[in-house]
Short mmCIF file of the C-alpha atoms (twelve columns), coordinates in Angstrom:
data_MODEL
# 
_entry.id   MODEL 
# 
loop_
_atom_site.group_PDB 
_atom_site.id 
_atom_site.type_symbol 
_atom_site.label_atom_id 
_atom_site.label_alt_id 
_atom_site.label_comp_id 
_atom_site.label_asym_id 
_atom_site.label_seq_id 
_atom_site.Cartn_x 
_atom_site.Cartn_y 
_atom_site.Cartn_z 
_atom_site.pdbx_PDB_model_num 
ATOM 1   C CA . MET A 1   29.564  52.133 3.518   1 
ATOM 2   C CA . THR A 2   29.055  51.609 -0.313  1 
ATOM 3   C CA . ARG A 3   27.654  48.430 -0.565  1 
ATOM 4   C CA . GLY A 4   28.507  48.243 -4.624  1 
ATOM 5   C CA . ILE A 5   28.138  50.178 -7.698  1 
ATOM 6   C CA . ALA A 6   24.723  49.615 -9.973  1 
ATOM 7   C CA . LEU A 7   23.624  50.900 -13.676 1 
ATOM 8   C CA . VAL A 8   20.006  51.366 -14.394 1 
ATOM 9   C CA . THR A 9   18.771  51.974 -17.672 1 
ATOM 10  C CA . GLY A 10  15.813  53.897 -18.439 1 
ATOM 11  C CA . ALA A 11  15.807  55.289 -15.049 1 
ATOM 12  C CA . GLY A 12  14.033  58.581 -15.717 1 
ATOM 13  C CA . ARG A 13  10.700  57.479 -14.540 1 
ATOM 14  C CA . GLY A 14  8.283   54.222 -13.230 1 
ATOM 15  C CA . VAL A 15  10.445  50.689 -12.413 1 
ATOM 16  C CA . GLY A 16  13.785  52.021 -13.305 1 
ATOM 17  C CA . ARG A 17  13.082  55.710 -11.408 1 
ATOM 18  C CA . ALA A 18  12.085  53.214 -7.962  1 
ATOM 19  C CA . THR A 19  14.984  51.224 -8.768  1 
ATOM 20  C CA . ALA A 20  17.761  53.346 -8.712  1 
ATOM 21  C CA . GLU A 21  16.296  54.816 -5.663  1 
ATOM 22  C CA . ARG A 22  15.615  51.718 -3.936  1 
ATOM 23  C CA . LEU A 23  19.073  50.813 -4.515  1 
ATOM 24  C CA . ALA A 24  20.675  54.099 -3.567  1 
ATOM 25  C CA . ARG A 25  18.892  54.033 -0.210  1 
ATOM 26  C CA . GLY A 26  20.883  50.917 0.292   1 
ATOM 27  C CA . GLY A 27  23.898  51.902 0.108   1 
ATOM 28  C CA . TYR A 28  25.002  51.225 -3.535  1 
ATOM 29  C CA . VAL A 29  26.519  53.958 -6.019  1 
ATOM 30  C CA . VAL A 30  23.654  54.791 -8.796  1 
ATOM 31  C CA . VAL A 31  24.754  55.760 -12.377 1 
ATOM 32  C CA . ALA A 32  21.213  56.452 -13.425 1 
ATOM 33  C CA . GLY A 33  20.441  56.490 -17.241 1 
ATOM 34  C CA . VAL A 34  18.382  58.881 -18.766 1 
ATOM 35  C CA . ARG A 35  17.576  60.447 -22.358 1 
ATOM 36  C CA . ASP A 36  17.232  63.739 -20.784 1 
ATOM 37  C CA . VAL A 37  19.136  64.558 -18.029 1 
ATOM 38  C CA . PRO A 38  17.754  68.135 -17.251 1 
ATOM 39  C CA . ARG A 39  14.303  66.850 -17.206 1 
ATOM 40  C CA . ALA A 40  15.167  64.335 -14.906 1 
ATOM 41  C CA . ARG A 41  16.704  66.859 -12.396 1 
ATOM 42  C CA . GLU A 42  14.240  68.792 -12.268 1 
ATOM 43  C CA . GLU A 43  11.704  66.004 -11.578 1 
ATOM 44  C CA . ILE A 44  13.715  63.912 -8.902  1 
ATOM 45  C CA . GLY A 45  17.198  66.431 -7.990  1 
ATOM 46  C CA . GLU A 46  20.174  64.703 -7.149  1 
ATOM 47  C CA . PRO A 47  19.059  61.910 -4.421  1 
ATOM 48  C CA . PRO A 48  22.222  60.969 -2.455  1 
ATOM 49  C CA . GLY A 49  23.987  58.158 -4.652  1 
ATOM 50  C CA . ILE A 50  22.379  58.412 -7.757  1 
ATOM 51  C CA . HIS A 51  24.074  60.329 -10.475 1 
ATOM 52  C CA . LEU A 52  21.911  60.791 -13.436 1 
ATOM 53  C CA . VAL A 53  24.051  60.079 -17.047 1 
ATOM 54  C CA . PRO A 54  22.896  60.595 -20.687 1 
ATOM 55  C CA . LEU A 55  21.593  57.295 -21.954 1 
ATOM 56  C CA . ASP A 56  19.882  56.353 -24.845 1 
ATOM 57  C CA . VAL A 57  20.249  52.775 -24.899 1 
ATOM 58  C CA . THR A 58  20.249  52.366 -29.172 1 
ATOM 59  C CA . ARG A 59  23.251  55.305 -29.543 1 
ATOM 60  C CA . PRO A 60  26.600  53.087 -28.909 1 
ATOM 61  C CA . ASP A 61  28.285  56.186 -27.976 1 
ATOM 62  C CA . GLN A 62  26.539  56.929 -24.973 1 
ATOM 63  C CA . VAL A 63  26.330  53.116 -23.902 1 
ATOM 64  C CA . ARG A 64  29.902  53.451 -24.204 1 
ATOM 65  C CA . ALA A 65  30.389  56.577 -21.819 1 
ATOM 66  C CA . ALA A 66  27.815  55.389 -19.390 1 
ATOM 67  C CA . ALA A 67  29.431  51.906 -18.621 1 
ATOM 68  C CA . GLU A 68  32.747  54.446 -18.644 1 
ATOM 69  C CA . ILE A 69  31.053  56.319 -15.849 1 
ATOM 70  C CA . ALA A 70  29.834  53.063 -14.051 1 
ATOM 71  C CA . THR A 71  33.457  51.399 -14.647 1 
ATOM 72  C CA . ASP A 72  35.385  54.347 -13.100 1 
ATOM 73  C CA . PHE A 73  33.243  54.275 -9.839  1 
ATOM 74  C CA . ALA A 74  33.634  50.468 -9.647  1 
ATOM 75  C CA . GLY A 75  37.828  51.880 -9.747  1 
ATOM 76  C CA . GLY A 76  37.940  50.558 -13.017 1 
ATOM 77  C CA . GLY A 77  36.816  47.083 -12.356 1 
ATOM 78  C CA . ALA A 78  33.260  45.182 -12.464 1 
ATOM 79  C CA . ILE A 79  30.210  46.969 -11.391 1 
ATOM 80  C CA . ASP A 80  28.182  44.647 -9.119  1 
ATOM 81  C CA . VAL A 81  24.426  45.241 -10.907 1 
ATOM 82  C CA . LEU A 82  23.327  45.756 -14.207 1 
ATOM 83  C CA . VAL A 83  19.611  46.423 -14.251 1 
ATOM 84  C CA . ASN A 84  18.476  46.681 -18.399 1 
ATOM 85  C CA . ASN A 85  14.870  48.494 -17.572 1 
ATOM 86  C CA . ALA A 86  14.796  50.816 -20.666 1 
ATOM 87  C CA . GLY A 87  11.526  50.274 -22.998 1 
ATOM 88  C CA . TYR A 88  8.469   51.388 -24.202 1 
ATOM 89  C CA . ALA A 89  5.329   49.249 -25.871 1 
ATOM 90  C CA . MET A 90  3.865   49.193 -29.498 1 
ATOM 91  C CA . MET A 91  0.099   49.058 -30.008 1 
ATOM 92  C CA . ALA A 92  -0.873  48.034 -33.672 1 
ATOM 93  C CA . PRO A 93  -2.596  45.576 -36.015 1 
ATOM 94  C CA . GLN A 94  0.070   43.246 -37.544 1 
ATOM 95  C CA . GLU A 95  -1.321  44.121 -41.025 1 
ATOM 96  C CA . SER A 96  -0.946  47.974 -40.593 1 
ATOM 97  C CA . GLY A 97  1.684   48.139 -38.302 1 
ATOM 98  C CA . ASP A 98  4.392   50.638 -39.099 1 
ATOM 99  C CA . LEU A 99  7.621   47.865 -39.261 1 
ATOM 100 C CA . GLU A 100 10.121  50.826 -38.946 1 
ATOM 101 C CA . VAL A 101 8.593   51.958 -35.660 1 
ATOM 102 C CA . ALA A 102 8.622   48.026 -34.587 1 
ATOM 103 C CA . ARG A 103 12.039  48.144 -35.291 1 
ATOM 104 C CA . GLU A 104 12.704  51.432 -33.474 1 
ATOM 105 C CA . MET A 105 10.856  49.300 -30.484 1 
ATOM 106 C CA . PHE A 106 13.310  46.446 -30.725 1 
ATOM 107 C CA . GLU A 107 16.281  48.460 -30.423 1 
ATOM 108 C CA . THR A 108 15.480  49.392 -27.143 1 
ATOM 109 C CA . ASN A 109 13.808  47.023 -25.891 1 
ATOM 110 C CA . LEU A 110 16.124  44.109 -26.894 1 
ATOM 111 C CA . TRP A 111 19.074  45.327 -28.822 1 
ATOM 112 C CA . GLY A 112 19.805  48.017 -25.931 1 
ATOM 113 C CA . ALA A 113 19.790  45.546 -23.334 1 
ATOM 114 C CA . ALA A 114 22.286  43.304 -25.716 1 
ATOM 115 C CA . ALA A 115 24.708  46.609 -25.733 1 
ATOM 116 C CA . MET A 116 24.847  47.421 -22.266 1 
ATOM 117 C CA . VAL A 117 25.581  43.549 -21.308 1 
ATOM 118 C CA . GLN A 118 28.616  43.422 -24.060 1 
ATOM 119 C CA . ALA A 119 29.822  47.089 -22.622 1 
ATOM 120 C CA . LEU A 120 29.368  45.648 -18.497 1 
ATOM 121 C CA . VAL A 121 29.148  41.996 -18.874 1 
ATOM 122 C CA . PRO A 122 33.009  40.930 -19.437 1 
ATOM 123 C CA . ALA A 123 34.227  42.780 -16.712 1 
ATOM 124 C CA . MET A 124 31.629  40.630 -14.644 1 
ATOM 125 C CA . ARG A 125 33.074  37.540 -15.643 1 
ATOM 126 C CA . GLU A 126 36.524  38.961 -15.277 1 
ATOM 127 C CA . ALA A 127 35.571  39.272 -11.582 1 
ATOM 128 C CA . GLY A 128 33.371  36.255 -10.735 1 
ATOM 129 C CA . ARG A 129 30.817  38.585 -9.599  1 
ATOM 130 C CA . GLY A 130 27.801  40.502 -10.418 1 
ATOM 131 C CA . THR A 131 23.811  40.212 -11.059 1 
ATOM 132 C CA . ILE A 132 22.333  41.448 -14.290 1 
ATOM 133 C CA . VAL A 133 18.791  42.083 -14.210 1 
ATOM 134 C CA . ASN A 134 16.177  42.306 -17.534 1 
ATOM 135 C CA . VAL A 135 12.712  44.226 -16.779 1 
ATOM 136 C CA . SER A 136 10.601  41.681 -18.571 1 
ATOM 137 C CA . SER A 137 6.960   41.615 -18.087 1 
ATOM 138 C CA . ILE A 138 4.548   38.555 -17.502 1 
ATOM 139 C CA . GLY A 139 3.724   39.065 -21.271 1 
ATOM 140 C CA . ALA A 140 7.329   37.728 -22.129 1 
ATOM 141 C CA . ARG A 141 5.112   34.492 -21.947 1 
ATOM 142 C CA . PHE A 142 1.869   35.191 -23.772 1 
ATOM 143 C CA . SER A 143 0.762   37.949 -26.511 1 
ATOM 144 C CA . ASN A 144 -2.539  40.085 -25.657 1 
ATOM 145 C CA . PRO A 145 -4.168  41.192 -29.333 1 
ATOM 146 C CA . LEU A 146 -2.610  44.458 -30.628 1 
ATOM 147 C CA . ILE A 147 0.529   44.609 -28.810 1 
ATOM 148 C CA . GLY A 148 2.133   41.456 -30.918 1 
ATOM 149 C CA . PHE A 149 5.246   43.564 -31.423 1 
ATOM 150 C CA . TYR A 150 5.621   44.739 -27.934 1 
ATOM 151 C CA . HIS A 151 5.181   40.928 -26.592 1 
ATOM 152 C CA . ALA A 152 7.802   39.579 -29.450 1 
ATOM 153 C CA . SER A 153 10.473  42.328 -28.100 1 
ATOM 154 C CA . LYS A 154 9.879   40.789 -24.726 1 
ATOM 155 C CA . TYR A 155 9.798   37.117 -25.815 1 
ATOM 156 C CA . ALA A 156 13.349  37.733 -27.363 1 
ATOM 157 C CA . LEU A 157 14.703  39.373 -23.914 1 
ATOM 158 C CA . SER A 158 13.551  36.415 -22.198 1 
ATOM 159 C CA . ALA A 159 15.328  33.917 -24.910 1 
ATOM 160 C CA . LEU A 160 18.554  36.117 -24.423 1 
ATOM 161 C CA . SER A 161 18.365  36.406 -21.008 1 
ATOM 162 C CA . GLU A 162 18.158  32.385 -20.601 1 
ATOM 163 C CA . ALA A 163 20.787  31.782 -22.628 1 
ATOM 164 C CA . LEU A 164 23.034  34.456 -20.951 1 
ATOM 165 C CA . SER A 165 21.984  32.896 -17.444 1 
ATOM 166 C CA . VAL A 166 23.846  29.379 -18.482 1 
ATOM 167 C CA . GLU A 167 26.913  31.281 -20.165 1 
ATOM 168 C CA . MET A 168 27.466  33.346 -16.864 1 
ATOM 169 C CA . ALA A 169 26.815  30.767 -14.284 1 
ATOM 170 C CA . PRO A 170 30.021  29.009 -13.999 1 
ATOM 171 C CA . PHE A 171 31.453  32.771 -13.775 1 
ATOM 172 C CA . GLY A 172 29.705  33.558 -10.547 1 
ATOM 173 C CA . VAL A 173 27.445  36.313 -12.139 1 
ATOM 174 C CA . ARG A 174 23.381  35.620 -11.876 1 
ATOM 175 C CA . VAL A 175 20.805  36.773 -14.605 1 
ATOM 176 C CA . VAL A 176 17.381  37.597 -13.735 1 
ATOM 177 C CA . MET A 177 14.056  38.531 -15.239 1 
ATOM 178 C CA . ILE A 178 11.878  40.444 -13.510 1 
ATOM 179 C CA . GLU A 179 8.199   39.971 -15.082 1 
ATOM 180 C CA . PRO A 180 5.233   41.672 -13.377 1 
ATOM 181 C CA . GLY A 181 1.779   42.161 -14.833 1 
ATOM 182 C CA . MET A 182 0.294   45.615 -14.942 1 
ATOM 183 C CA . ILE A 183 2.398   48.150 -13.223 1 
ATOM 184 C CA . ASP A 184 1.102   51.707 -11.793 1 
ATOM 185 C CA . THR A 185 3.359   53.838 -13.461 1 
ATOM 186 C CA . ASP A 186 3.072   56.192 -16.881 1 
ATOM 187 C CA . PHE A 187 4.508   53.282 -19.262 1 
ATOM 188 C CA . SER A 188 1.164   53.320 -20.732 1 
ATOM 189 C CA . SER A 189 1.551   57.307 -21.626 1 
ATOM 190 C CA . ALA A 190 4.819   56.080 -23.608 1 
ATOM 191 C CA . THR A 191 2.616   53.056 -26.214 1 
ATOM 192 C CA . ARG A 192 3.067   54.364 -29.408 1 
ATOM 193 C CA . LEU A 193 -0.105  53.598 -31.374 1 
ATOM 194 C CA . SER A 194 0.700   52.614 -35.150 1 
ATOM 195 C CA . GLY A 195 -1.527  51.699 -38.239 1 
ATOM 196 C CA . ALA A 196 -4.738  51.419 -37.886 1 
ATOM 197 C CA . VAL A 197 -5.421  50.795 -34.411 1 
ATOM 198 C CA . ALA A 198 -7.516  53.769 -33.419 1 
ATOM 199 C CA . ASP A 199 -9.182  54.217 -36.529 1 
ATOM 200 C CA . PRO A 200 -12.910 54.149 -35.878 1 
ATOM 201 C CA . ALA A 201 -13.430 52.418 -39.180 1 
ATOM 202 C CA . SER A 202 -10.745 50.402 -38.794 1 
ATOM 203 C CA . PRO A 203 -11.836 46.353 -38.102 1 
ATOM 204 C CA . TYR A 204 -10.168 46.362 -35.546 1 
ATOM 205 C CA . ALA A 205 -11.885 49.061 -33.651 1 
ATOM 206 C CA . PRO A 206 -14.236 47.150 -31.689 1 
ATOM 207 C CA . LEU A 207 -11.046 45.240 -30.242 1 
ATOM 208 C CA . PHE A 208 -9.084  47.994 -29.728 1 
ATOM 209 C CA . GLY A 209 -11.844 49.439 -27.487 1 
ATOM 210 C CA . GLY A 210 -12.288 46.370 -25.954 1 
ATOM 211 C CA . LEU A 211 -8.881  46.258 -25.303 1 
ATOM 212 C CA . ARG A 212 -8.560  49.603 -23.646 1 
ATOM 213 C CA . ALA A 213 -11.589 48.476 -21.582 1 
ATOM 214 C CA . GLY A 214 -10.168 45.566 -20.372 1 
ATOM 215 C CA . PHE A 215 -6.791  47.444 -19.462 1 
ATOM 216 C CA . SER A 216 -8.243  49.886 -17.343 1 
ATOM 217 C CA . ALA A 217 -10.128 47.002 -15.651 1 
ATOM 218 C CA . TRP A 218 -7.234  45.296 -14.993 1 
ATOM 219 C CA . ARG A 219 -5.528  48.588 -13.920 1 
ATOM 220 C CA . ALA A 220 -8.264  49.143 -11.129 1 
ATOM 221 C CA . ARG A 221 -7.514  45.151 -9.763  1 
ATOM 222 C CA . PRO A 222 -5.703  45.819 -5.980  1 
ATOM 223 C CA . ASP A 223 -3.344  43.356 -6.833  1 
ATOM 224 C CA . THR A 224 -1.526  44.918 -9.711  1 
ATOM 225 C CA . SER A 225 2.458   46.423 -8.970  1 
ATOM 226 C CA . THR A 226 3.966   49.568 -8.532  1 
ATOM 227 C CA . GLY A 227 6.940   51.061 -9.465  1 
ATOM 228 C CA . ALA A 228 7.899   50.268 -5.492  1 
ATOM 229 C CA . SER A 229 7.108   47.017 -5.658  1 
ATOM 230 C CA . CYS A 230 9.080   46.261 -8.712  1 
ATOM 231 C CA . ALA A 231 12.285  47.771 -7.103  1 
ATOM 232 C CA . ASP A 232 11.692  45.723 -3.920  1 
ATOM 233 C CA . ALA A 233 11.579  42.579 -5.988  1 
ATOM 234 C CA . ILE A 234 14.670  43.753 -7.700  1 
ATOM 235 C CA . TRP A 235 16.307  44.138 -4.249  1 
ATOM 236 C CA . GLU A 236 15.518  40.885 -2.925  1 
ATOM 237 C CA . ALA A 237 16.583  39.406 -6.617  1 
ATOM 238 C CA . VAL A 238 19.803  40.798 -6.407  1 
ATOM 239 C CA . HIS A 239 20.583  39.638 -2.578  1 
ATOM 240 C CA . ALA A 240 19.303  36.553 -2.170  1 
ATOM 241 C CA . GLU A 241 21.506  33.432 -2.524  1 
ATOM 242 C CA . GLU A 242 19.883  31.716 -5.323  1 
ATOM 243 C CA . PRO A 243 17.553  33.847 -7.268  1 
ATOM 244 C CA . PRO A 244 15.293  32.045 -9.954  1 
ATOM 245 C CA . ILE A 245 16.121  33.369 -13.342 1 
ATOM 246 C CA . ARG A 246 12.273  34.489 -13.457 1 
ATOM 247 C CA . VAL A 247 10.779  36.423 -10.650 1 
ATOM 248 C CA . VAL A 248 6.793   37.134 -10.839 1 
ATOM 249 C CA . VAL A 249 5.955   40.294 -9.247  1 
ATOM 250 C CA . GLY A 250 2.413   40.935 -8.639  1 
ATOM 251 C CA . GLY A 251 -0.593  38.448 -7.703  1 
ATOM 252 C CA . ASP A 252 -2.191  39.673 -11.495 1 
ATOM 253 C CA . ALA A 253 0.866   38.083 -12.884 1 
ATOM 254 C CA . ALA A 254 0.844   35.396 -10.242 1 
ATOM 255 C CA . GLU A 255 -2.829  34.873 -11.867 1 
ATOM 256 C CA . LEU A 256 -1.582  34.660 -15.664 1 
ATOM 257 C CA . ASP A 257 1.382   32.744 -14.439 1 
ATOM 258 C CA . ALA A 258 -0.768  30.075 -13.233 1 
ATOM 259 C CA . ALA A 259 -3.024  30.276 -16.432 1 
ATOM 260 C CA . ILE A 260 -0.247  29.540 -18.613 1 
ATOM 261 C CA . ARG A 261 0.975   26.944 -16.706 1 
ATOM 262 C CA . ASP A 262 -2.424  25.013 -16.215 1 
ATOM 263 C CA . ALA A 263 -4.039  25.399 -19.572 1 
ATOM 264 C CA . VAL A 264 -4.630  22.500 -21.292 1 
ATOM 265 C CA . ASP A 265 -3.727  23.688 -24.411 1 
ATOM 266 C CA . ASP A 266 -3.260  27.256 -26.401 1 
ATOM 267 C CA . ALA A 267 -7.002  27.272 -27.178 1 
ATOM 268 C CA . ASP A 268 -7.874  27.098 -23.732 1 
ATOM 269 C CA . PHE A 269 -5.269  29.831 -22.491 1 
ATOM 270 C CA . GLN A 270 -6.580  32.023 -24.881 1 
ATOM 271 C CA . HIS A 271 -10.211 31.378 -23.768 1 
ATOM 272 C CA . ARG A 272 -9.079  32.244 -20.335 1 
ATOM 273 C CA . GLN A 273 -6.665  35.297 -21.646 1 
ATOM 274 C CA . ARG A 274 -10.114 36.963 -23.032 1 
ATOM 275 C CA . ALA A 275 -11.983 36.256 -19.745 1 
ATOM 276 C CA . PHE A 276 -9.044  38.076 -18.043 1 
ATOM 277 C CA . LEU A 277 -9.171  40.916 -20.341 1 
ATOM 278 C CA . GLY A 278 -12.787 40.913 -20.544 1 
ATOM 279 C CA . LEU A 279 -13.155 40.092 -24.444 1 
ATOM 280 C CA . ASP A 280 -16.113 39.731 -26.566 1 
ATOM 281 C CA . TRP A 281 -13.371 38.644 -29.496 1 
ATOM 282 C CA . SER A 282 -14.043 34.623 -30.263 1 
ATOM 283 C CA . PRO A 283 -12.813 32.801 -32.749 1 
ATOM 284 C CA . ALA A 284 -15.249 33.101 -36.107 1 
ATOM 285 C CA . PRO A 285 -16.213 29.636 -37.630 1 
ATOM 286 C CA . PRO A 286 -14.949 28.887 -40.638 1 
ATOM 287 C CA . ARG A 287 -16.747 30.483 -43.581 1 
ATOM 288 C CA . PRO A 288 -17.295 27.753 -46.526 1 
ATOM 289 C CA . ARG A 289 -16.057 28.217 -50.057 1 
ATOM 290 C CA . GLU A 290 -16.935 30.168 -52.697 1 
ATOM 291 C CA . PRO A 291 -18.380 27.801 -55.203 1 
# 
């Protein structure tokens, strides 16, 4: 028996792929949006219940086409689950990061999710049911250095999610944000470097080196997430009677969540954040003015 119809963006790898597979195992018909269908078919085959479709969420024509396919599976009506997962990161100092690259990232991480909502939510509203899952990050509530542009896209996604949750509540449509910490996927390989971030002569070179070491140590922790654990969290949220708007995934994310809540002020949190990452990058005392 079919449990329902789901559409998952960014389903070619990591959390998106794991989520598509988890939903399909649970009885959903899943429209899995990927940028490269032949490559995805080579890597994951054609598991029962999963229908691969070309979907670059920055392309309106592909957004419309994927939404129409999902709607057709739903008999011309509302789908049951929309998982906005497509996204990637950009690492750059803000003084030299390429703003065009940052805008392209926002097109995927933020506006792509908004486009999927506009394509599919009207039918959900009319049907009076459905769940929208926006795959975010615990980094939607704090910012690591050199990744401010990426964090900004997740902050913005949180703002849209919070507003959408209130807008949709009277119509029976739920909105959930999934907030993992470090995830053991190939997401880091999709991170784009920009500006002088990797230049050994850059004044940010010590910070870049420290951040990479800190991320490596973070990734080695036993309490981080996997694509499968995020998919399980999504499954549980979709089927909860009253899901919270935020679902923190992983012990590392829970630790950061507690630090955010318990910090006395922003300076206290930033101190805890540097300690979490092992960063030796403390504020300098103010320099005296030149006479």
